[in-house]
PDB file of N, CA, C and O in Angstrom:
ATOM      1  N   UNK A   1      33.213-168.063 146.961  1.00  0.00           N
ATOM      2  CA  UNK A   1      34.044-166.892 147.106  1.00  0.00           C
ATOM      3  C   UNK A   1      33.176-165.743 147.605  1.00  0.00           C
ATOM      4  O   UNK A   1      32.046-165.564 147.150  1.00  0.00           O
ATOM      5  N   UNK A   2      33.702-164.980 148.525  1.00  0.00           N
ATOM      6  CA  UNK A   2      32.995-163.810 149.034  1.00  0.00           C
ATOM      7  C   UNK A   2      33.392-162.599 148.190  1.00  0.00           C
ATOM      8  O   UNK A   2      34.576-162.292 148.051  1.00  0.00           O
ATOM      9  N   UNK A   3      32.397-161.919 147.630  1.00  0.00           N
ATOM     10  CA  UNK A   3      32.679-160.780 146.757  1.00  0.00           C
ATOM     11  C   UNK A   3      33.039-159.542 147.561  1.00  0.00           C
ATOM     12  O   UNK A   3      32.489-159.299 148.635  1.00  0.00           O
ATOM     13  N   UNK A   4      33.968-158.767 147.027  1.00  0.00           N
ATOM     14  CA  UNK A   4      34.284-157.452 147.578  1.00  0.00           C
ATOM     15  C   UNK A   4      33.163-156.497 147.186  1.00  0.00           C
ATOM     16  O   UNK A   4      32.252-156.873 146.450  1.00  0.00           O
ATOM     17  N   UNK A   5      33.229-155.275 147.672  1.00  0.00           N
ATOM     18  CA  UNK A   5      32.221-154.282 147.273  1.00  0.00           C
ATOM     19  C   UNK A   5      32.273-154.037 145.763  1.00  0.00           C
ATOM     20  O   UNK A   5      31.234-153.863 145.125  1.00  0.00           O
ATOM     21  N   UNK A   6      33.469-154.022 145.199  1.00  0.00           N
ATOM     22  CA  UNK A   6      33.601-153.862 143.742  1.00  0.00           C
ATOM     23  C   UNK A   6      32.996-155.063 143.019  1.00  0.00           C
ATOM     24  O   UNK A   6      32.340-154.902 141.990  1.00  0.00           O
ATOM     25  N   UNK A   7      33.212-156.251 143.546  1.00  0.00           N
ATOM     26  CA  UNK A   7      32.630-157.459 142.964  1.00  0.00           C
ATOM     27  C   UNK A   7      31.110-157.441 143.006  1.00  0.00           C
ATOM     28  O   UNK A   7      30.451-157.897 142.072  1.00  0.00           O
ATOM     29  N   UNK A   8      30.558-156.915 144.085  1.00  0.00           N
ATOM     30  CA  UNK A   8      29.092-156.798 144.205  1.00  0.00           C
ATOM     31  C   UNK A   8      28.535-155.830 143.165  1.00  0.00           C
ATOM     32  O   UNK A   8      27.464-156.061 142.605  1.00  0.00           O
ATOM     33  N   UNK A   9      29.260-154.757 142.912  1.00  0.00           N
ATOM     34  CA  UNK A   9      28.845-153.804 141.876  1.00  0.00           C
ATOM     35  C   UNK A   9      28.881-154.495 140.514  1.00  0.00           C
ATOM     36  O   UNK A   9      27.947-154.363 139.724  1.00  0.00           O
ATOM     37  N   UNK A  10      29.948-155.225 140.244  1.00  0.00           N
ATOM     38  CA  UNK A  10      30.064-155.937 138.964  1.00  0.00           C
ATOM     39  C   UNK A  10      28.927-156.940 138.797  1.00  0.00           C
ATOM     40  O   UNK A  10      28.334-157.022 137.721  1.00  0.00           O
ATOM     41  N   UNK A  11      28.615-157.705 139.843  1.00  0.00           N
ATOM     42  CA  UNK A  11      27.521-158.680 139.766  1.00  0.00           C
ATOM     43  C   UNK A  11      26.190-157.984 139.496  1.00  0.00           C
ATOM     44  O   UNK A  11      25.403-158.433 138.663  1.00  0.00           O
ATOM     45  N   UNK A  12      25.948-156.892 140.202  1.00  0.00           N
ATOM     46  CA  UNK A  12      24.687-156.153 140.022  1.00  0.00           C
ATOM     47  C   UNK A  12      24.485-155.751 138.567  1.00  0.00           C
ATOM     48  O   UNK A  12      23.424-155.990 137.991  1.00  0.00           O
ATOM     49  N   UNK A  13      25.505-155.140 137.980  1.00  0.00           N
ATOM     50  CA  UNK A  13      25.342-154.646 136.616  1.00  0.00           C
ATOM     51  C   UNK A  13      25.459-155.740 135.567  1.00  0.00           C
ATOM     52  O   UNK A  13      24.905-155.606 134.476  1.00  0.00           O
ATOM     53  N   UNK A  14      26.161-156.807 135.871  1.00  0.00           N
ATOM     54  CA  UNK A  14      26.167-157.962 134.970  1.00  0.00           C
ATOM     55  C   UNK A  14      24.754-158.522 134.842  1.00  0.00           C
ATOM     56  O   UNK A  14      24.292-158.814 133.739  1.00  0.00           O
ATOM     57  N   UNK A  15      24.075-158.670 135.970  1.00  0.00           N
ATOM     58  CA  UNK A  15      22.714-159.220 135.965  1.00  0.00           C
ATOM     59  C   UNK A  15      21.700-158.280 135.314  1.00  0.00           C
ATOM     60  O   UNK A  15      20.619-158.711 134.914  1.00  0.00           O
ATOM     61  N   UNK A  16      22.049-156.997 135.208  1.00  0.00           N
ATOM     62  CA  UNK A  16      21.146-156.029 134.577  1.00  0.00           C
ATOM     63  C   UNK A  16      21.312-155.945 133.064  1.00  0.00           C
ATOM     64  O   UNK A  16      20.496-155.304 132.401  1.00  0.00           O
ATOM     65  N   UNK A  17      22.324-156.562 132.508  1.00  0.00           N
ATOM     66  CA  UNK A  17      22.552-156.475 131.058  1.00  0.00           C
ATOM     67  C   UNK A  17      21.301-156.849 130.253  1.00  0.00           C
ATOM     68  O   UNK A  17      20.943-156.102 129.343  1.00  0.00           O
ATOM     69  N   UNK A  18      20.617-157.965 130.539  1.00  0.00           N
ATOM     70  CA  UNK A  18      19.428-158.312 129.738  1.00  0.00           C
ATOM     71  C   UNK A  18      18.277-157.292 129.845  1.00  0.00           C
ATOM     72  O   UNK A  18      17.408-157.252 128.974  1.00  0.00           O
ATOM     73  N   UNK A  19      18.270-156.485 130.890  1.00  0.00           N
ATOM     74  CA  UNK A  19      17.234-155.452 131.026  1.00  0.00           C
ATOM     75  C   UNK A  19      17.447-154.308 130.033  1.00  0.00           C
ATOM     76  O   UNK A  19      16.499-153.614 129.668  1.00  0.00           O
ATOM     77  N   UNK A  20      18.680-154.118 129.602  1.00  0.00           N
ATOM     78  CA  UNK A  20      19.019-152.999 128.730  1.00  0.00           C
ATOM     79  C   UNK A  20      19.219-153.389 127.269  1.00  0.00           C
ATOM     80  O   UNK A  20      19.262-152.529 126.389  1.00  0.00           O
ATOM     81  N   UNK A  21      19.338-154.677 127.021  1.00  0.00           N
ATOM     82  CA  UNK A  21      19.537-155.170 125.659  1.00  0.00           C
ATOM     83  C   UNK A  21      18.515-156.272 125.410  1.00  0.00           C
ATOM     84  O   UNK A  21      18.609-157.362 125.974  1.00  0.00           O
ATOM     85  N   UNK A  22      17.544-155.975 124.561  1.00  0.00           N
ATOM     86  CA  UNK A  22      16.385-156.848 124.373  1.00  0.00           C
ATOM     87  C   UNK A  22      16.715-158.230 123.838  1.00  0.00           C
ATOM     88  O   UNK A  22      15.943-159.163 124.055  1.00  0.00           O
ATOM     89  N   UNK A  23      17.803-158.389 123.166  1.00  0.00           N
ATOM     90  CA  UNK A  23      18.105-159.661 122.509  1.00  0.00           C
ATOM     91  C   UNK A  23      19.259-160.412 123.174  1.00  0.00           C
ATOM     92  O   UNK A  23      19.923-161.225 122.531  1.00  0.00           O
ATOM     93  N   UNK A  24      19.498-160.143 124.456  1.00  0.00           N
ATOM     94  CA  UNK A  24      20.640-160.723 125.150  1.00  0.00           C
ATOM     95  C   UNK A  24      20.186-161.473 126.393  1.00  0.00           C
ATOM     96  O   UNK A  24      19.293-161.024 127.111  1.00  0.00           O
ATOM     97  N   UNK A  25      20.812-162.622 126.641  1.00  0.00           N
ATOM     98  CA  UNK A  25      20.661-163.247 127.954  1.00  0.00           C
ATOM     99  C   UNK A  25      21.995-163.810 128.387  1.00  0.00           C
ATOM    100  O   UNK A  25      22.858-164.133 127.571  1.00  0.00           O
ATOM    101  N   UNK A  26      22.141-163.919 129.697  1.00  0.00           N
ATOM    102  CA  UNK A  26      23.379-164.427 130.272  1.00  0.00           C
ATOM    103  C   UNK A  26      23.260-165.928 130.448  1.00  0.00           C
ATOM    104  O   UNK A  26      22.254-166.422 130.958  1.00  0.00           O
ATOM    105  N   UNK A  27      24.266-166.639 130.033  1.00  0.00           N
ATOM    106  CA  UNK A  27      24.324-168.076 130.263  1.00  0.00           C
ATOM    107  C   UNK A  27      25.156-168.271 131.530  1.00  0.00           C
ATOM    108  O   UNK A  27      24.805-167.713 132.569  1.00  0.00           O
ATOM    109  N   UNK A  28      26.194-169.006 131.487  1.00  0.00           N
ATOM    110  CA  UNK A  28      27.061-169.225 132.648  1.00  0.00           C
ATOM    111  C   UNK A  28      28.000-168.045 132.836  1.00  0.00           C
ATOM    112  O   UNK A  28      28.483-167.467 131.863  1.00  0.00           O
ATOM    113  N   UNK A  29      28.256-167.694 134.077  1.00  0.00           N
ATOM    114  CA  UNK A  29      29.205-166.628 134.376  1.00  0.00           C
ATOM    115  C   UNK A  29      29.769-166.830 135.780  1.00  0.00           C
ATOM    116  O   UNK A  29      29.174-167.510 136.616  1.00  0.00           O
ATOM    117  N   UNK A  30      30.926-166.224 136.015  1.00  0.00           N
ATOM    118  CA  UNK A  30      31.561-166.270 137.330  1.00  0.00           C
ATOM    119  C   UNK A  30      32.400-165.002 137.497  1.00  0.00           C
ATOM    120  O   UNK A  30      33.054-164.539 136.563  1.00  0.00           O
ATOM    121  N   UNK A  31      32.361-164.464 138.698  1.00  0.00           N
ATOM    122  CA  UNK A  31      33.192-163.307 139.021  1.00  0.00           C
ATOM    123  C   UNK A  31      34.410-163.823 139.774  1.00  0.00           C
ATOM    124  O   UNK A  31      34.286-164.440 140.832  1.00  0.00           O
ATOM    125  N   UNK A  32      35.577-163.566 139.222  1.00  0.00           N
ATOM    126  CA  UNK A  32      36.846-163.994 139.795  1.00  0.00           C
ATOM    127  C   UNK A  32      37.444-162.805 140.572  1.00  0.00           C
ATOM    128  O   UNK A  32      36.906-161.700 140.501  1.00  0.00           O
ATOM    129  N   UNK A  33      38.532-163.012 141.300  1.00  0.00           N
ATOM    130  CA  UNK A  33      39.116-161.898 142.065  1.00  0.00           C
ATOM    131  C   UNK A  33      39.512-160.687 141.216  1.00  0.00           C
ATOM    132  O   UNK A  33      39.412-159.553 141.683  1.00  0.00           O
ATOM    133  N   UNK A  34      39.962-160.911 139.973  1.00  0.00           N
ATOM    134  CA  UNK A  34      40.403-159.768 139.174  1.00  0.00           C
ATOM    135  C   UNK A  34      39.803-159.722 137.771  1.00  0.00           C
ATOM    136  O   UNK A  34      40.270-158.948 136.935  1.00  0.00           O
ATOM    137  N   UNK A  35      38.789-160.522 137.495  1.00  0.00           N
ATOM    138  CA  UNK A  35      38.121-160.468 136.193  1.00  0.00           C
ATOM    139  C   UNK A  35      36.815-161.266 136.241  1.00  0.00           C
ATOM    140  O   UNK A  35      36.505-161.927 137.232  1.00  0.00           O
ATOM    141  N   UNK A  36      36.080-161.185 135.171  1.00  0.00           N
ATOM    142  CA  UNK A  36      34.805-161.898 135.035  1.00  0.00           C
ATOM    143  C   UNK A  36      34.898-162.799 133.818  1.00  0.00           C
ATOM    144  O   UNK A  36      35.455-162.413 132.790  1.00  0.00           O
ATOM    145  N   UNK A  37      34.358-163.980 133.934  1.00  0.00           N
ATOM    146  CA  UNK A  37      34.224-164.874 132.780  1.00  0.00           C
ATOM    147  C   UNK A  37      32.746-165.161 132.600  1.00  0.00           C
ATOM    148  O   UNK A  37      32.019-165.343 133.577  1.00  0.00           O
ATOM    149  N   UNK A  38      32.306-165.200 131.365  1.00  0.00           N
ATOM    150  CA  UNK A  38      30.908-165.503 131.150  1.00  0.00           C
ATOM    151  C   UNK A  38      30.574-165.694 129.688  1.00  0.00           C
ATOM    152  O   UNK A  38      31.358-165.388 128.789  1.00  0.00           O
ATOM    153  N   UNK A  39      29.391-166.207 129.492  1.00  0.00           N
ATOM    154  CA  UNK A  39      28.856-166.402 128.147  1.00  0.00           C
ATOM    155  C   UNK A  39      27.632-165.512 128.005  1.00  0.00           C
ATOM    156  O   UNK A  39      26.659-165.640 128.748  1.00  0.00           O
ATOM    157  N   UNK A  40      27.701-164.613 127.043  1.00  0.00           N
ATOM    158  CA  UNK A  40      26.581-163.726 126.727  1.00  0.00           C
ATOM    159  C   UNK A  40      25.999-164.207 125.410  1.00  0.00           C
ATOM    160  O   UNK A  40      26.706-164.290 124.405  1.00  0.00           O
ATOM    161  N   UNK A  41      24.718-164.522 125.414  1.00  0.00           N
ATOM    162  CA  UNK A  41      24.050-165.013 124.211  1.00  0.00           C
ATOM    163  C   UNK A  41      23.294-163.849 123.583  1.00  0.00           C
ATOM    164  O   UNK A  41      22.471-163.205 124.234  1.00  0.00           O
ATOM    165  N   UNK A  42      23.583-163.586 122.315  1.00  0.00           N
ATOM    166  CA  UNK A  42      22.907-162.529 121.572  1.00  0.00           C
ATOM    167  C   UNK A  42      22.018-163.205 120.537  1.00  0.00           C
ATOM    168  O   UNK A  42      22.506-163.867 119.621  1.00  0.00           O
ATOM    169  N   UNK A  43      20.703-163.030 120.695  1.00  0.00           N
ATOM    170  CA  UNK A  43      19.744-163.622 119.771  1.00  0.00           C
ATOM    171  C   UNK A  43      19.259-162.578 118.783  1.00  0.00           C
ATOM    172  O   UNK A  43      19.540-161.388 118.922  1.00  0.00           O
ATOM    173  N   UNK A  44      18.537-163.036 117.798  1.00  0.00           N
ATOM    174  CA  UNK A  44      17.927-162.131 116.834  1.00  0.00           C
ATOM    175  C   UNK A  44      16.980-161.186 117.572  1.00  0.00           C
ATOM    176  O   UNK A  44      16.143-161.622 118.362  1.00  0.00           O
ATOM    177  N   UNK A  45      17.122-159.898 117.307  1.00  0.00           N
ATOM    178  CA  UNK A  45      16.293-158.900 117.987  1.00  0.00           C
ATOM    179  C   UNK A  45      14.849-158.982 117.518  1.00  0.00           C
ATOM    180  O   UNK A  45      14.576-159.199 116.338  1.00  0.00           O
ATOM    181  N   UNK A  46      13.931-158.805 118.461  1.00  0.00           N
ATOM    182  CA  UNK A  46      12.503-158.785 118.162  1.00  0.00           C
ATOM    183  C   UNK A  46      12.062-157.334 118.099  1.00  0.00           C
ATOM    184  O   UNK A  46      12.134-156.625 119.102  1.00  0.00           O
ATOM    185  N   UNK A  47      11.613-156.885 116.955  1.00  0.00           N
ATOM    186  CA  UNK A  47      11.235-155.492 116.760  1.00  0.00           C
ATOM    187  C   UNK A  47      10.045-155.039 117.574  1.00  0.00           C
ATOM    188  O   UNK A  47       9.841-153.835 117.726  1.00  0.00           O
ATOM    189  N   UNK A  48       9.240-155.962 118.111  1.00  0.00           N
ATOM    190  CA  UNK A  48       8.058-155.579 118.884  1.00  0.00           C
ATOM    191  C   UNK A  48       8.370-155.226 120.330  1.00  0.00           C
ATOM    192  O   UNK A  48       7.530-154.628 121.004  1.00  0.00           O
ATOM    193  N   UNK A  49       9.537-155.573 120.822  1.00  0.00           N
ATOM    194  CA  UNK A  49       9.882-155.277 122.206  1.00  0.00           C
ATOM    195  C   UNK A  49      10.369-153.839 122.281  1.00  0.00           C
ATOM    196  O   UNK A  49      11.269-153.443 121.540  1.00  0.00           O
ATOM    197  N   UNK A  50       9.777-153.061 123.173  1.00  0.00           N
ATOM    198  CA  UNK A  50      10.096-151.643 123.283  1.00  0.00           C
ATOM    199  C   UNK A  50      11.014-151.393 124.477  1.00  0.00           C
ATOM    200  O   UNK A  50      10.571-150.910 125.519  1.00  0.00           O
ATOM    201  N   UNK A  51      12.289-151.723 124.320  1.00  0.00           N
ATOM    202  CA  UNK A  51      13.292-151.454 125.335  1.00  0.00           C
ATOM    203  C   UNK A  51      14.485-150.794 124.672  1.00  0.00           C
ATOM    204  O   UNK A  51      14.693-150.920 123.465  1.00  0.00           O
ATOM    205  N   UNK A  52      15.260-150.092 125.475  1.00  0.00           N
ATOM    206  CA  UNK A  52      16.473-149.470 124.953  1.00  0.00           C
ATOM    207  C   UNK A  52      17.379-150.569 124.416  1.00  0.00           C
ATOM    208  O   UNK A  52      17.590-151.577 125.091  1.00  0.00           O
ATOM    209  N   UNK A  53      17.911-150.394 123.227  1.00  0.00           N
ATOM    210  CA  UNK A  53      18.735-151.452 122.652  1.00  0.00           C
ATOM    211  C   UNK A  53      20.209-151.080 122.543  1.00  0.00           C
ATOM    212  O   UNK A  53      20.984-151.800 121.913  1.00  0.00           O
ATOM    213  N   UNK A  54      20.597-149.976 123.143  1.00  0.00           N
ATOM    214  CA  UNK A  54      22.009-149.637 123.194  1.00  0.00           C
ATOM    215  C   UNK A  54      22.244-148.705 124.366  1.00  0.00           C
ATOM    216  O   UNK A  54      21.395-147.876 124.695  1.00  0.00           O
ATOM    217  N   UNK A  55      23.374-148.843 124.979  1.00  0.00           N
ATOM    218  CA  UNK A  55      23.696-148.003 126.116  1.00  0.00           C
ATOM    219  C   UNK A  55      24.782-146.992 125.793  1.00  0.00           C
ATOM    220  O   UNK A  55      24.875-145.955 126.450  1.00  0.00           O
ATOM    221  N   UNK A  56      25.592-147.274 124.805  1.00  0.00           N
ATOM    222  CA  UNK A  56      26.646-146.356 124.395  1.00  0.00           C
ATOM    223  C   UNK A  56      26.529-146.063 122.897  1.00  0.00           C
ATOM    224  O   UNK A  56      27.290-146.615 122.102  1.00  0.00           O
ATOM    225  N   UNK A  57      25.584-145.201 122.502  1.00  0.00           N
ATOM    226  CA  UNK A  57      25.476-144.918 121.073  1.00  0.00           C
ATOM    227  C   UNK A  57      26.687-144.120 120.599  1.00  0.00           C
ATOM    228  O   UNK A  57      26.865-142.964 120.980  1.00  0.00           O
ATOM    229  N   UNK A  58      27.506-144.738 119.775  1.00  0.00           N
ATOM    230  CA  UNK A  58      28.715-144.081 119.294  1.00  0.00           C
ATOM    231  C   UNK A  58      28.810-144.094 117.778  1.00  0.00           C
ATOM    232  O   UNK A  58      29.904-143.938 117.235  1.00  0.00           O
ATOM    233  N   UNK A  59      27.742-144.268 117.110  1.00  0.00           N
ATOM    234  CA  UNK A  59      27.815-144.301 115.657  1.00  0.00           C
ATOM    235  C   UNK A  59      28.320-142.969 115.154  1.00  0.00           C
ATOM    236  O   UNK A  59      27.712-141.927 115.401  1.00  0.00           O
ATOM    237  N   UNK A  60      29.409-143.008 114.465  1.00  0.00           N
ATOM    238  CA  UNK A  60      30.084-141.816 113.966  1.00  0.00           C
ATOM    239  C   UNK A  60      29.434-141.392 112.656  1.00  0.00           C
ATOM    240  O   UNK A  60      29.270-142.206 111.747  1.00  0.00           O
ATOM    241  N   UNK A  61      29.068-140.130 112.559  1.00  0.00           N
ATOM    242  CA  UNK A  61      28.449-139.614 111.339  1.00  0.00           C
ATOM    243  C   UNK A  61      29.192-138.397 110.810  1.00  0.00           C
ATOM    244  O   UNK A  61      28.582-137.515 110.205  1.00  0.00           O
ATOM    245  N   UNK A  62      30.497-138.337 111.029  1.00  0.00           N
ATOM    246  CA  UNK A  62      31.289-137.187 110.612  1.00  0.00           C
ATOM    247  C   UNK A  62      31.789-137.293 109.187  1.00  0.00           C
ATOM    248  O   UNK A  62      31.285-138.084 108.389  1.00  0.00           O
ATOM    249  N   UNK A  63      32.772-136.494 108.887  1.00  0.00           N
ATOM    250  CA  UNK A  63      33.265-136.402 107.511  1.00  0.00           C
ATOM    251  C   UNK A  63      34.096-137.610 107.083  1.00  0.00           C
ATOM    252  O   UNK A  63      34.233-137.854 105.884  1.00  0.00           O
ATOM    253  N   UNK A  64      34.651-138.368 108.019  1.00  0.00           N
ATOM    254  CA  UNK A  64      35.484-139.521 107.681  1.00  0.00           C
ATOM    255  C   UNK A  64      34.652-140.799 107.740  1.00  0.00           C
ATOM    256  O   UNK A  64      34.402-141.331 108.822  1.00  0.00           O
ATOM    257  N   UNK A  65      34.232-141.280 106.603  1.00  0.00           N
ATOM    258  CA  UNK A  65      33.329-142.439 106.503  1.00  0.00           C
ATOM    259  C   UNK A  65      33.918-143.702 107.131  1.00  0.00           C
ATOM    260  O   UNK A  65      33.173-144.554 107.616  1.00  0.00           O
ATOM    261  N   UNK A  66      35.238-143.832 107.126  1.00  0.00           N
ATOM    262  CA  UNK A  66      35.881-145.017 107.690  1.00  0.00           C
ATOM    263  C   UNK A  66      35.464-145.249 109.143  1.00  0.00           C
ATOM    264  O   UNK A  66      35.239-146.389 109.550  1.00  0.00           O
ATOM    265  N   UNK A  67      35.362-144.171 109.923  1.00  0.00           N
ATOM    266  CA  UNK A  67      35.047-144.315 111.340  1.00  0.00           C
ATOM    267  C   UNK A  67      33.633-144.822 111.578  1.00  0.00           C
ATOM    268  O   UNK A  67      33.382-145.457 112.603  1.00  0.00           O
ATOM    269  N   UNK A  68      32.714-144.567 110.680  1.00  0.00           N
ATOM    270  CA  UNK A  68      31.361-145.091 110.856  1.00  0.00           C
ATOM    271  C   UNK A  68      31.335-146.602 110.686  1.00  0.00           C
ATOM    272  O   UNK A  68      30.455-147.267 111.233  1.00  0.00           O
ATOM    273  N   UNK A  69      32.290-147.159 109.933  1.00  0.00           N
ATOM    274  CA  UNK A  69      32.351-148.608 109.749  1.00  0.00           C
ATOM    275  C   UNK A  69      32.921-149.324 110.957  1.00  0.00           C
ATOM    276  O   UNK A  69      32.565-150.476 111.207  1.00  0.00           O
ATOM    277  N   UNK A  70      33.793-148.679 111.713  1.00  0.00           N
ATOM    278  CA  UNK A  70      34.412-149.333 112.863  1.00  0.00           C
ATOM    279  C   UNK A  70      33.760-148.940 114.189  1.00  0.00           C
ATOM    280  O   UNK A  70      34.118-149.482 115.235  1.00  0.00           O
ATOM    281  N   UNK A  71      32.823-148.018 114.158  1.00  0.00           N
ATOM    282  CA  UNK A  71      32.133-147.603 115.376  1.00  0.00           C
ATOM    283  C   UNK A  71      31.266-148.741 115.895  1.00  0.00           C
ATOM    284  O   UNK A  71      30.637-149.438 115.099  1.00  0.00           O
ATOM    285  N   UNK A  72      31.213-148.951 117.228  1.00  0.00           N
ATOM    286  CA  UNK A  72      30.367-150.033 117.758  1.00  0.00           C
ATOM    287  C   UNK A  72      28.906-149.893 117.324  1.00  0.00           C
ATOM    288  O   UNK A  72      28.333-148.804 117.360  1.00  0.00           O
ATOM    289  N   UNK A  73      28.336-150.986 116.928  1.00  0.00           N
ATOM    290  CA  UNK A  73      26.953-151.014 116.467  1.00  0.00           C
ATOM    291  C   UNK A  73      26.019-151.356 117.613  1.00  0.00           C
ATOM    292  O   UNK A  73      26.422-152.059 118.539  1.00  0.00           O
ATOM    293  N   UNK A  74      24.766-150.873 117.577  1.00  0.00           N
ATOM    294  CA  UNK A  74      23.797-151.236 118.612  1.00  0.00           C
ATOM    295  C   UNK A  74      23.676-152.761 118.726  1.00  0.00           C
ATOM    296  O   UNK A  74      23.696-153.474 117.722  1.00  0.00           O
ATOM    297  N   UNK A  75      23.552-153.240 119.954  1.00  0.00           N
ATOM    298  CA  UNK A  75      23.394-154.666 120.264  1.00  0.00           C
ATOM    299  C   UNK A  75      24.615-155.513 119.949  1.00  0.00           C
ATOM    300  O   UNK A  75      24.528-156.741 119.978  1.00  0.00           O
ATOM    301  N   UNK A  76      25.742-154.900 119.652  1.00  0.00           N
ATOM    302  CA  UNK A  76      26.953-155.679 119.402  1.00  0.00           C
ATOM    303  C   UNK A  76      27.599-156.034 120.738  1.00  0.00           C
ATOM    304  O   UNK A  76      27.349-155.379 121.751  1.00  0.00           O
ATOM    305  N   UNK A  77      28.421-157.063 120.732  1.00  0.00           N
ATOM    306  CA  UNK A  77      29.106-157.461 121.951  1.00  0.00           C
ATOM    307  C   UNK A  77      29.970-156.326 122.486  1.00  0.00           C
ATOM    308  O   UNK A  77      30.047-156.127 123.698  1.00  0.00           O
ATOM    309  N   UNK A  78      30.617-155.584 121.600  1.00  0.00           N
ATOM    310  CA  UNK A  78      31.470-154.477 122.059  1.00  0.00           C
ATOM    311  C   UNK A  78      30.650-153.391 122.747  1.00  0.00           C
ATOM    312  O   UNK A  78      31.125-152.797 123.716  1.00  0.00           O
ATOM    313  N   UNK A  79      29.443-153.117 122.281  1.00  0.00           N
ATOM    314  CA  UNK A  79      28.580-152.133 122.928  1.00  0.00           C
ATOM    315  C   UNK A  79      28.108-152.643 124.287  1.00  0.00           C
ATOM    316  O   UNK A  79      28.082-151.887 125.258  1.00  0.00           O
ATOM    317  N   UNK A  80      27.737-153.910 124.359  1.00  0.00           N
ATOM    318  CA  UNK A  80      27.272-154.493 125.620  1.00  0.00           C
ATOM    319  C   UNK A  80      28.383-154.451 126.671  1.00  0.00           C
ATOM    320  O   UNK A  80      28.166-153.979 127.787  1.00  0.00           O
ATOM    321  N   UNK A  81      29.561-154.941 126.317  1.00  0.00           N
ATOM    322  CA  UNK A  81      30.676-154.975 127.260  1.00  0.00           C
ATOM    323  C   UNK A  81      31.153-153.569 127.598  1.00  0.00           C
ATOM    324  O   UNK A  81      31.478-153.288 128.752  1.00  0.00           O
ATOM    325  N   UNK A  82      31.199-152.690 126.613  1.00  0.00           N
ATOM    326  CA  UNK A  82      31.593-151.304 126.876  1.00  0.00           C
ATOM    327  C   UNK A  82      30.657-150.615 127.847  1.00  0.00           C
ATOM    328  O   UNK A  82      31.102-149.871 128.721  1.00  0.00           O
ATOM    329  N   UNK A  83      29.372-150.854 127.701  1.00  0.00           N
ATOM    330  CA  UNK A  83      28.379-150.274 128.611  1.00  0.00           C
ATOM    331  C   UNK A  83      28.560-150.819 130.022  1.00  0.00           C
ATOM    332  O   UNK A  83      28.536-150.068 130.997  1.00  0.00           O
ATOM    333  N   UNK A  84      28.742-152.129 130.119  1.00  0.00           N
ATOM    334  CA  UNK A  84      28.945-152.780 131.414  1.00  0.00           C
ATOM    335  C   UNK A  84      30.190-152.229 132.106  1.00  0.00           C
ATOM    336  O   UNK A  84      30.139-151.872 133.283  1.00  0.00           O
ATOM    337  N   UNK A  85      31.291-152.159 131.391  1.00  0.00           N
ATOM    338  CA  UNK A  85      32.534-151.670 131.978  1.00  0.00           C
ATOM    339  C   UNK A  85      32.420-150.206 132.386  1.00  0.00           C
ATOM    340  O   UNK A  85      32.969-149.796 133.409  1.00  0.00           O
ATOM    341  N   UNK A  86      31.714-149.429 131.595  1.00  0.00           N
ATOM    342  CA  UNK A  86      31.552-148.009 131.880  1.00  0.00           C
ATOM    343  C   UNK A  86      30.786-147.782 133.184  1.00  0.00           C
ATOM    344  O   UNK A  86      31.234-147.013 134.035  1.00  0.00           O
ATOM    345  N   UNK A  87      29.636-148.442 133.348  1.00  0.00           N
ATOM    346  CA  UNK A  87      28.841-148.228 134.558  1.00  0.00           C
ATOM    347  C   UNK A  87      29.561-148.782 135.781  1.00  0.00           C
ATOM    348  O   UNK A  87      29.507-148.174 136.850  1.00  0.00           O
ATOM    349  N   UNK A  88      30.233-149.921 135.650  1.00  0.00           N
ATOM    350  CA  UNK A  88      30.976-150.479 136.789  1.00  0.00           C
ATOM    351  C   UNK A  88      32.095-149.529 137.214  1.00  0.00           C
ATOM    352  O   UNK A  88      32.274-149.272 138.404  1.00  0.00           O
ATOM    353  N   UNK A  89      32.833-149.017 136.261  1.00  0.00           N
ATOM    354  CA  UNK A  89      33.928-148.098 136.570  1.00  0.00           C
ATOM    355  C   UNK A  89      33.416-146.855 137.271  1.00  0.00           C
ATOM    356  O   UNK A  89      33.990-146.425 138.271  1.00  0.00           O
ATOM    357  N   UNK A  90      32.336-146.268 136.754  1.00  0.00           N
ATOM    358  CA  UNK A  90      31.778-145.064 137.379  1.00  0.00           C
ATOM    359  C   UNK A  90      31.345-145.332 138.816  1.00  0.00           C
ATOM    360  O   UNK A  90      31.649-144.553 139.719  1.00  0.00           O
ATOM    361  N   UNK A  91      30.633-146.440 139.024  1.00  0.00           N
ATOM    362  CA  UNK A  91      30.123-146.733 140.370  1.00  0.00           C
ATOM    363  C   UNK A  91      31.256-147.079 141.344  1.00  0.00           C
ATOM    364  O   UNK A  91      31.204-146.693 142.512  1.00  0.00           O
ATOM    365  N   UNK A  92      32.249-147.783 140.887  1.00  0.00           N
ATOM    366  CA  UNK A  92      33.367-148.130 141.759  1.00  0.00           C
ATOM    367  C   UNK A  92      34.168-146.879 142.124  1.00  0.00           C
ATOM    368  O   UNK A  92      34.605-146.731 143.265  1.00  0.00           O
ATOM    369  N   UNK A  93      34.357-145.986 141.160  1.00  0.00           N
ATOM    370  CA  UNK A  93      35.054-144.729 141.464  1.00  0.00           C
ATOM    371  C   UNK A  93      34.251-143.885 142.450  1.00  0.00           C
ATOM    372  O   UNK A  93      34.833-143.270 143.343  1.00  0.00           O
ATOM    373  N   UNK A  94      32.937-143.844 142.310  1.00  0.00           N
ATOM    374  CA  UNK A  94      32.108-143.113 143.269  1.00  0.00           C
ATOM    375  C   UNK A  94      32.213-143.719 144.662  1.00  0.00           C
ATOM    376  O   UNK A  94      32.292-142.996 145.655  1.00  0.00           O
ATOM    377  N   UNK A  95      32.212-145.038 144.733  1.00  0.00           N
ATOM    378  CA  UNK A  95      32.310-145.722 146.013  1.00  0.00           C
ATOM    379  C   UNK A  95      33.652-145.406 146.691  1.00  0.00           C
ATOM    380  O   UNK A  95      33.715-145.232 147.908  1.00  0.00           O
ATOM    381  N   UNK A  96      34.709-145.334 145.898  1.00  0.00           N
ATOM    382  CA  UNK A  96      36.041-145.089 146.442  1.00  0.00           C
ATOM    383  C   UNK A  96      36.347-143.594 146.640  1.00  0.00           C
ATOM    384  O   UNK A  96      37.382-143.234 147.202  1.00  0.00           O
ATOM    385  N   UNK A  97      35.448-142.745 146.178  1.00  0.00           N
ATOM    386  CA  UNK A  97      35.628-141.284 146.201  1.00  0.00           C
ATOM    387  C   UNK A  97      36.743-140.883 145.276  1.00  0.00           C
ATOM    388  O   UNK A  97      37.048-139.697 145.155  1.00  0.00           O
TER     389      UNK A  97
END
């Protein structure tokens, strides 16, 4: 399949995920016309590696304790995917003006 410009942006940032999350590697993946399928492997984090371990720090520390329990945690799948979707959306919107 030939990727569109948006697909190329998605591939670029998909391949960069392990650079931003020290305990993650990509297994099999494929970019489809309207979505991506893939396997992201999250291993035990190694404390000696000095890389950024979260791209969307959203830990809530306000007056409502409940929200701190449901806020995405560093190195969680929701943080990884949220970061990926965020950068892809920004770059695609910039490309489209």
